[in-house]
N, C-alpha and C positions, 0 to 999 in steps of 0.2 A: 504494500500500500504506500504510494509515493507521498500522499498528502493526508496523513491520518487525522482523525478528529482529535483535537486537543482540548476542546471545552464544550460542554453541554449545559444549556440553561433550560431548566424546567419551570414553566410559567404557571404557577398555581400549585396549591398544596392539596389538602384533603386526602381522601383515599387514593385517588388516581395519582396525584403528585408524589406522595410518599411511597406508594408501591413502585413507581418508576425509579425514584431515587434509591430505594433499597436494592432493587434488582440490578440496576446499573453499577452501583457500588460493589455489589457482590461479584459480578462477572468481570467488570473492567478494572477493579482494584484502583490503584493510584495512577494508572496509565492515562486517565482522562480526568480533567477537572470537572466536577459536577456542582452546579449551583442551583438551588431551588428558591424561587421568589414567591412569596405569598404575603397577603395582607390580612391581618386580623380584622380589619374593617369590612372585608368582603366575606360574607358567610358562605359556607359550603352546604350542599344539599344534605348530605349526611344521614339520609333515612334508610340507606341500603343496609340491611342487617342479615339477610339470608344469602346463601351461596350454593354452588353446586360442587361436586367432588373435586373438580380441577383445582380448587383453592388449596387442597392438601399438597398437590404437586408444587405449587408456588412456594408455600411455606417450607416445604422440604428442601427446595433449591436454596432458600436462604439459610437453611440449617436451624430453623426454629424448633424449640422443644414444644410439643403439642400441649402438654399440661400447663406449661408456663404461659403459652399463648392464650389458652382458654381462661386462665386465672386473670390475666391482665386486660383482657377484652370483655370479661364477664360473659364468656361464651357458653353455648350449649351445643348439643349435637343435633344435626338435621339428617334424617333418614329419607326424607321425601316431602311431598306436599299432599295434604288431604284437601280435596275439592268437594265442596258442598253446594248443591243447588245449581250446578253448572249444566250438566246434560239435560236435566229437568228438575223442577222444584221438588224437593224432598229426596233427591238422589245424592249419593256420595260415593267417592272412589279415591283411591290413593295412587299418586304418581310416585313410585319409589325409585330410589337409585339401585343400580345393579341389574343383574340378569334374572329372568324368570326360568326356573328349572335348569336342566342340562340338556343340550342338544344330543341327538343320536346320529353320529356320523354326519351325513349331508342334510339331515332333516332338522329343521328348527323346532325347538321344544314347543313353541306356541302352536305349531301345526298339529302336533300330537294332541294338545289340549283342545284345539278347535274341533278335531274329529270326535273326541269324547263328548264335548259340550253340545255338538249338533245332533247327537243321537237322542231318541225319545227318552225323556227323563235325564238326559246327560248333564244338564246344568247342575242339578242337585248333586250328582256324583263328582263332577269336575270342579265345582266351586268357581271362584274367580281366578283369573290368571295370576293376580297378585298373591294368592294363597301359596304360590310356588316361589315367591321372592322373599329372601331372608330379611331385607331391609323393611319391607312392608309388614312382615310378620312381627318383627321387633317393634316397629312403630305402633302397630295396633295394640301391643301389650305394654307400651311405655318402657321398653327395655333397651339396653345397649351394653356392648362390650367391644373391645377392639378386635378386629379380625386377626386370626392366627391360623397356622397350619398351611399345608401344601395345597395345590389346586384341587385335590380330591376331597379336601375337608370342607364340610358345609359352611363352617364359620368363615372360611376364606372368601366366600362370596359376598360378605357384608360390605356395602359401599355407603359412605357417608360424607357429609359436608358439615358446615357450621352455621349457627346463628351467632352473631357477635355485635357489639357496639362499634359502629363504623368509625365514630370519632376516636374511641380508645385505640382502635386498630391503627389509625393514622398516627397517633402519638407513639404507639409501640414501634412502628416502622420508622418514625422520625428519629427516635433514639438509636435504632439499629443503623440507619443511614449516616447519622452524624458521627457515630463511633467509627465509621469506615471512611470518613473524610468528606462527606457531602457538606457543603456550606449553605446554610439557610440565610436568606436575606428578607427582612421585613420591609414591605413597601408596596405601593400600588403602581402598576405599569400604566403610563399615560401616553407613551409614544412608541411606535414600532417603526424603525427605519429600515428601508430596503436598499439593496445594492443596485445602483442604476444599470450595471452591465448585465445582470442576469435575473434580477427580481428576487434573489435570495434575501432572507432576513439578515441584516447586518448586526443590529443591536436593539435592545429594548431600554427605555429610559423611564425612571421612576419619578413620582411627583416631586421628590426632593432633589432631583437633578442627577442622581447617580445613574450611570450608564453601564450596561452589561452586553458586551459583544460576545459572540459564540460562533462555533462552526455548525452546531446542530441545536435546534430549538424543539422542545416538546411542549405542546399546548395542552395544559390541564386546567384551563380556565373555566370549565363548565359549559353550560348552555350557550353563553355568549360567544364562545370560540374567538377569543380576542385576537389570536394570531392567524389561525387557519381560515377564518372568515373575515374578521375585521381588517386584517392587513393584506391577506392573500386572496380573499374573495372567491373561495373555491365553489361556493354554491351549496344548496341544501335540497335533498330529495325528500319531500314529505310523504308519509304513508297514512295520513288521517282518513283517507277514503276506505282503507282496510281496517284501521285501528282507530275508531272514532273517539276513544277516551283521550282527553286533553287536560285533565286536572287531577290533582291528588291532594288529599288532606292526610296529615300524619300527626299522631299524638302518642306519647308514651303513657302507660298506665301502670298501676301497682301490679305486682306479680300475681299471676293466676296459678294456683296449684291444682294438680301436679304439673311440673314443667315437662311438657311433652316433647319428644324428640322429632318433631315435624312442624313445618309451616302449615298454617290453616288459611285457605282461600275460600271465601264465601261469596257466591254470586248474589247480586242485588237486582232489583228491577232495572236499575241503570248501573252498569259496571260491577265492581266487586270490592270486598274488604279483605284486608290481610290481618293476621294475628301471628306474631313472632315472639316466642318465649326466650327471654334472656335470664341470666341468674338473678338480676336485681330489679328487673321490670319486664313489662310486655310491650312490644312494639305493635302499634295499630295504625291502619291507614285505610283510606277509601279512594279508589281510582274510579273516576266517572267521566262521562261525556257531558260537557256544559250545554250542548244542544238539546239534551233530554232532561236535565235536572239542574236547578240552580244551586249555588254554593251554600246558601243558608239551609236548604233542605238536606243536602248531602252532609253538612256538618252536624245537623241535628240527628241524622240517622247514625253517623259514626259515634257520636257521644252517647246515644242511648243504647248502643250495643257493646260498649266497652265491658270487658270482664272485671275490671277493677276501677279504681279512682284515677282520674287524669292527673298527671304529674307535671304538666307544662301546657302552655297555650298551644292551640292547633297551628301547625305549620302548613301554609298553603303554597302549592306549587302549580305552575302552569308550564306546559310542555307541548311540543309538536313532535310526534313520533316520526322518526326517519333517520337519515344519515347524511353526512357530508358527501358531496359528489366525488371527493377525493379525501382520504384520511392522511395521506402524505403528499405534500405539495412543496416543491423546491427543497429547502432544508428544514422543513417544519413537519412534525408528525403529531397528529391529534390523538390523544389518549383519553378515554373516558367520555364524559358527556359532551366535550367539545367535538368529538367525532360523530356522535349520534346518540339517539335515545330510543329504547324500546321499553315499554312499561314493565314493571318488575314482577309480572305474573309468574314467570319461571326463574326468577332470581338470577338473571344473566348479566346485570350491570358490572359486577366485580369481575366476572369471568371475561367479559369483553375488554376490560382494562388489562387483565392478565395476559390474554391472548395477543393483544396489541403490543405489549411489552416483549413477549416471547418472539413475535414476528419481527419486531425491530431488531432484537439481538441476533436473530438468524440472518437478517439482511443488513447488519450494521454497516453503514457506509463510510467512505472517506469524505473529504471536504467537498467533493464534486457531486455527491448524491446522484449517481448515474441513473439515467432514465429507466433502464431495464430493471434495476432494483426497486425503484419507486413504483413502476408499473406492476411488478409482481406483488409487492406489498399490498397495493390497492386491490388487485384482483382477489387475493386471499381474504383481505378484510371485508370487502364488499360481499363476497360469497358467504362468509360467516354471518354477517349482519342479516343477509337475506334468508339464510337458513333459520336463524332465531326468529326473524319476522314471521316466516311461514308457520313455525311451530306455535307461536302465540296466536296468530290469526285463527289457526285450527280450533282453538278453544271457543272462539266466538262463533265460528261458522258451523262446526259439527256439533249441533245441539238441537234439542226438540222443544225449546221454550217458546211459548206463544202468549206470554202474560204481560208483555209491555211493548211499546213502540220500539224501544231500544233493541230488544232481542229479535223482534220481527225484522228490523233493519239488518241486523247481523246475519240472520238466516238467508236473507234475500240478496245480500251484497255480492258482487262478483269478487273473485279472489285471484291471486297470481296464478299463472299457468303452472308454475312449478309446484304449487300446493295442490291445485286441482288434479294434476296428473298423479301425484302421490296418493291422494285419497281414492281416486278411481282405480289405481292398481291394487290398493289394499282391499277395496270392496269386492274384487273378483275372487281372490283366494287368500287374502290375509297377508300378502307379501309386502315387506317394507325393506328398503335398502338405504344405506347411509351415504349421504353426500360427503365429499372429502373434508370440507371445512365445518360440517355440522357438529356442534358440541353435544347434540342429543343422539344417543344410539337408537337403533330400532326398538329396543325394549321400552324406551320412553314414549315413542310414537304409539306403540301398541297399548301401553297403559292408558294414555289419554284418549285415543280413538275408541277403544273398547269401553273405557270408563264413561264416556259421553254417549254411549249407545250406538256407535257406528259398528255394525257387524258385517263381515264379509259374507258373500253368498255361498262360498265353499272353502275348501282347504286344499293344501298341496296334494295332488293325486299320488305322489310317491309314498305317502303315509299308508296307503292301502296295501303296500307290499309287506307291511308288518302284521303280525298276529294281533288282532284287536284286543283279545283278552290280556295278552302280555303288555300291550300299550297301556291299558287301563291299570293294571297292577303296577307298572312302572310309575305312572303318574301318582297313584296313591302312595307309593313308597317315597317319592320325592316330597310330597305334601306332608307326610308324617315326619320325615327327617327335618324339614324346615320348621315345622311347628315345635318339635321337641327341642331343637337348637335354640329357638327364640325363648321358649319357656325356661331354659336353663340359664339365661343371661340375668345379670343383676338389673335392677331398675335403673332407668336413666338418671333419676334423682340420686340414687346411691352411687353411681359411677362418678357424677360430678362432685358430690360431697367428698368422696374418697381421693379423687385424683386432681381435680381442677377447680375447687371452689374458691371464688374470689374473696378476699378480705373486704370488709365494709369500706375501708379507706383507699381502695385501689384507685390510683390516678395515673397520670402520665409519667410520674417520676419512678421509673422502673429500675431495679437492680440489673447489672449487666449479666444476663443469664444466657444469652445466645452465644453460640460458638463463633470464634473469630474467623473472618474471611481471609483467605490467602491473599497476600499482597505481593506485588512484583515491582 
C-alpha cells in the first residue's frame, strides 16, 4: 500500500461511534491515529436494547468477557422474539434463534415436519416447528445456560443474543477504545471542507474553531448524516410505501418479573409495541404510522400498557425508513443511522452497525479509496439492507388481520419483487434459500412465515423416499430431547444472578477487565 491511511476521524459517538472506535483500535492497533468527535449537547437515539446473535461475534473479536459485559451493561439474555397478535388477533408465535431439528442428509428437517403436520391429525402429533428448536424451548420455560459440547450435543444448538442498555454499552466501549489509544474530542462539527481536486472530505471544523483533517472519515452522526448527506449529498432511498411506520415512542419502566429471556413484540391496531427486559428496568416502545394514528393516542396506548411504572419522560422519534443511495462515498463511510434506518422489529440496528464495520475492515482502503473497493462495499451493504427490509416487510404483508385500516393497507400493498418471489417459492413446497448478505437464515424465515399463518401447499417430494413411521419416530425423538434439555437448564433469572448480575451503582467508570489488544 503506497499511501496508507494515517488518520481516521469518527464523527459522532453513541453506539455506532464507539463500536467503530473499539473495533478499529483492536484491529489497527497504533498503526493508525483514531479520533472520535462527539458533542454532549447533541443527544443520541439510544433506544436500541435488543440484538441478534452476531453481536457475540463482535464482542468476541474485541476479547470481551461475557459476564463482565453483561454486568456493566445491565444485560440479559435474548433467545428470540415472541410475537403476539401479528398473524391474527389472539395469535402468538416465537421467532427463535438457531436451527429447528436436525437435517437428514439432503433433506431439510422442516420438510420432514411438514409431511407429518399435513397428515390427518398430524398437527397434534407434530406440534409447532419451534417445538424442535432449543432456543424456543428454553425461552418458553424462562431458562438459559451457555451452550456446550460437540455438534452432536443438543445443548450445542442453543443460539442467543443480548438485551442491554445501549448507553452503558457505548460507555463500556469508550473505555475499551480509549485504553487502546483512541482520542475523544468534545465538540460540535459546524463545517465540513472538501478537497477541490476530487471532492474528498479534507477536514471537519468545530464550533470553537478547532480543525481535524483525516484520510478517512466515518459518519456516525445519526439520522442527519452530517457528512454522507450534508457534505457529500449522496441521496436517500425511502421505503415508506412498504414500511409505513414513521414514528416511535420509547419509555423505560420499572422491572417486570420474571425477567424473560426474549423480546416481546405486540401488534396494535396501528403498528406494534416492544417490551425488552433488562436487569434494572424494562424497555418499552411503540412504533406506529402517523397517517393512521396521532401521537397523543399512541402515547396514551403505550403508557396504559406498561408492565411497570414509567421511569422517565417519553422519548419521541421521527424517522423515514430507507437507506442512503451510497453508504461509502469518496473517503467517507456511513455507519449506523447515518447510513439508513429500518424499524427495530427484528433488532437489526446494532447488527447493521457491526456488519458495516466488518465490511470496512475487509475492504480497508488506502488514501485513494479506489472505486472498485467502494463499489463492492456499497453492493454488499445495499444487498444486506434490502434483505433486512424484505424480512421486516414480510411481517406486515403475510398476515390475516382485517381489524383496522392500517392492517388492510399492509395486506393490500405491493411488495418488492425479491420478497414476492421468496414467498411464492415457499408457498409451493416450503423451500427457503438464503441470500449471500442476508443476516437471517432460512430457519428465521420459516419461523415467521409459519408463525403468521402462511403455509405451503406441499412438501419436498424427496421426503416420500423415507419410511413414514421412522420419520414420525425421529421427529418425536428430537422433540423429546429438546424438551428434556431445556427442562434441565437453570432459570434465566438464576443464571444472571449467579454469573452476571449488575451492582446497583454500575456506571461508566469500569475497572479494566478486558484483555489487552496486541499493539504493533
